[in-house]
Phi, psi and omega in degrees: 000134180269352178226186188259011182287148181273168177306321183299319179295322174295325174296320179292317179299313181298318180288341175281339184264330183212130181201159348280160181227149175283163177305318183294316177299318183292321177298314183292324178292322180292315178299323178290318181295317186271347186049059182221169180249044175305139178282155178297322178300313179295318175302310184299326175295323176297319179301312181301315180301313181294325177293315178301321180284351180084012182281318176237165179222159181243127174237116190058240182249020180248145180250146174209172176288145179283122182299325175296320177299316181300314180297317179299318178297320181296314179301314184294309181295327174297319177295319177297315179298320178297322176297317178291334182270351179299137182308322181298319180295315179301319178296324179298312185288329176293322181280336184231072184299336183250029176323000000 
């Protein structure tokens, strides 16, 4: 792996690009993307964790991102963006370029 993202982030990325997917489809795509030998058991633990956290959901035997999680994430990142775009924040970065 060339970066520091966790398996969970790659699962989210894959499900944002293509959905719904069965666990097997998702597992095979993940292994191909990461060029790694992650075990199915380790992969499935990550799936279970993401489901428990409400990030993904299962319908029949297919997984996709949870629409409520997408909405909450969008709202949260929009709030962060607005804070960073606020004039006081912009002035701070202008005054402290090597922050």
